[in-house]
N, C-alpha and C positions, 0 to 999 in steps of 0.2 A: 580595486576590482576583486570581487569575490571569486574564489576558485571552486567553481561548481564541479561536482563529481562527474567524471567522464562516463562512468557506467551507472545507469539508473538503478537505484535501490541496492547498489553494491559498493558502499564506501570503502576506499582503500586506505583510509586513515581515520583518526577520531573525528566525529562529526561536530561541527561548530554551530549548525543551524538546521532545524527541522520545521516542516509544516505539520501542524496538528489541528484537529477539530477545535474550533473556537469554543465549543461547549464541553471540552474535555474536563475531567475531574481536576480540581485544583491540586490534589496530591500528585497527579501525573505531571502536570506542568512544573510544579515545584521540584520534583525529583530530577526532571530533565535540566532545569536551570542550575540545580546543585551540582550537576555533572559538567557544568560549563557550556551547556548547549542553549543557544538562543531559540526561542519558540515563536514562530510566525503563526498567528491565528489564521485558520482557513477562511476562504470566502464563503458567502452564503448564496446559493443559487435560488432563483425564483421557482425553478422546476423541482422535480423529485419529491419523494415522500418527506414528510416532516422529520422522520427519524434519521434520514441520511442527507438532508439538504445542506448541512455544514460539513459533511465528510470530505476531506481533501481528495480522496480517490474518485469522487463523483465529478469534480470540477477541473482537476489538473493532472496531467501525465508528463512526467519527466522522460524525455526521449534521448537524453545524452548531453553531456557537457552543459553549456549554458542554455540549452533549448528545452522549452516546455510548451506543450499544447494545452490550451485551456478553453473552457466553454465561453461563448460570446459574452454572456452576461457577467463574467468574472474577469474579463480581459483587463479592464482598467485597474482593478484592484491588484491583480498579480503583477502588473507592470510597476505599480507603485511600491510593492513590498519586496520585489526581487531585482534590485539594482544591478545593471550590467547584463541581465539575462535577456535572451531572445525569446520573447513571449509570442507564441503563434496563436492567433485567434482561430479556433476550430469552426468549421462550417456547420456543425451539428448542434442544434439547440437541445437542451436537456428537457425531456418530457416529464409529465407528472407521475407516471407509473412505469413499472418494469414492462418491457425491456427498453423503453424509450429514455430511461435515465442512466444508461450505461455507456454512452459513446466514449467517455474518457476513462472508464474503469478498466484499464488495460494493465496487465502485469509486464512491464518492461524490465527484464532481468538481464543486465549486461547487454549483449548484442542480440538478444532474443526477445520476441514479443509473444505473449500469450494472451489471446483475446477471442471474442466472438467476432469473426470476420463480418458477419451479417450486420452487426450493430456498431462496431468500433468506428470512431471518427476517421475519415480518410486521411487527414493530416498525420495521424499517428501511424496508421498502417503503411503509409508511403515512406515512413522514415526507417522501415526495417525490411530486410530481405528474408530473414529467418523468422517465420511466424508459425506458431502452433495455434491452430484454429480449434476452439473448444465451444461446446454448446452453452456453457454457463456465461451469461452476460456480465455478471459481477466477477470478472476475472481477478482484478487486483484484490478485491475483498476476500476472495476465496483462496488465494494462493499466497503463502508466506515464503519469501525468498530467504534461504539460509546461506547459500553460496551460489556460485555461477551455475552449477549443475545439480543443485539440491533444493527441493521445495517441500513444503508441508501443505496438505489440503485435506478437506473432508469430502470433496467433490469427486465421485468415482470416475466420471467422464474425463475430468481434467487430469486426474491421476493417471489414467490409462494413456491419454495423449502425451503427457510429459514423459512417462516411462518409454513409450514408443520412440520418443525423440532422444533417448539416451540419458535422461535425467534420473537421479536418485530421488525417489518420492516416498515420503512418510504419509500414509493415508490414515487419518484419525477419525474418531467417532464424531458424527455430525452433532451440532448443538453444543450446550454447555458453555456458550459464550454469550454474554448479555448484550442486548441492543435495545435501548429505550424505545418503547412503542412497537416493537416487533417480537416475534416468538423467540428468535435467537439471531446472533450475529455470526461472523466468520473469522477464522484464524488470521487470515491476511490483514483484515481490518483492525486487528488488535496488536499488530507487531510492526517492527521495523528495525533494520540494522543501524546501530549508532557508532559502529567502528567496524573494521575488517572482521573481527572475530567476536563481536558482541551483539546479540539480538535482544532488543528491549521488548518486553511483553507488558501490556497494559492490564496487569492483575497478577495473581499468584497461580503458578502452574499446578499447585496442589489441589486447586479447585476444579481441575479438568481431569476426567478419568484417564486420559492418556498423557498426563503431565510428565511422568517419568520417561515414557517413550519419546516425547518431544525433546526432553533434556538430553537423553542418550543419543538421539539422532543428531542433534546440534553438535554435541561433543565429538561425535564421529567425524564431523566436518570441521573440527577445530573452532567451534563457535560456543561461547558461554552464553547463558541466559541471565538477563537482569530484569527484575520486576519493578515496575514503575509505581505501583500502588498496591495497597492491601485489598484483600477480598477477591471477588469473582473477576474473571477475565472479561473485559468489555471491548466491544468493537467500536472504534472511534474513526473508522475510515482510513486506517493506515497511519503509520508514523513515517513521514516522507523525508529522508535525508537529502538536503540540497547542496550544502557545502560544509 
């Protein structure tokens, strides 16, 4: 039986398995595997834009322990690749354009959920008592979890709401993160914790104008940064630690 992380996106030990975009750069996957981490390729949804239809944070949301909420069209796939997990089929289909492609794009950070209440799947919202309601539908894409009460985002509205909830927030310059087929990606979609104190970034921090600020913010919270590939930071729909 796999020992799934009790707190979503906040591993309390070295990660053994992550879900990553099935179209992720080969260097990214190889680096993770060299670190002893098994990589589960994401499902592909029939909905959503071409650029994000294989992004994990579009189709699956970890709500704690062995429980995951997934889009209806990816239910069978995730049941097959996450043995022993409780896979909950969401009632919301993924639509072809924003904001109808965001029901599962929720930032569950420990016991707190950050999402757009208007569009988030009911099965995810019902699992949390502590919810920060933001305007940005791409909540998980936009928000990088650094620690229980520390996040990084380029979204001003999300930053304000998180600060009001008592979180430490590093607000960075929008853009400067690549996403194939789109003008730019998001910081949350390019990152993921792979141990209690290690944040994996899908690219080199030096390519971002706030790279040093990101590094310093993480260090202030006892987190070091590991780079998974050379070159620009790329949004791959989050690096999701599962166990």
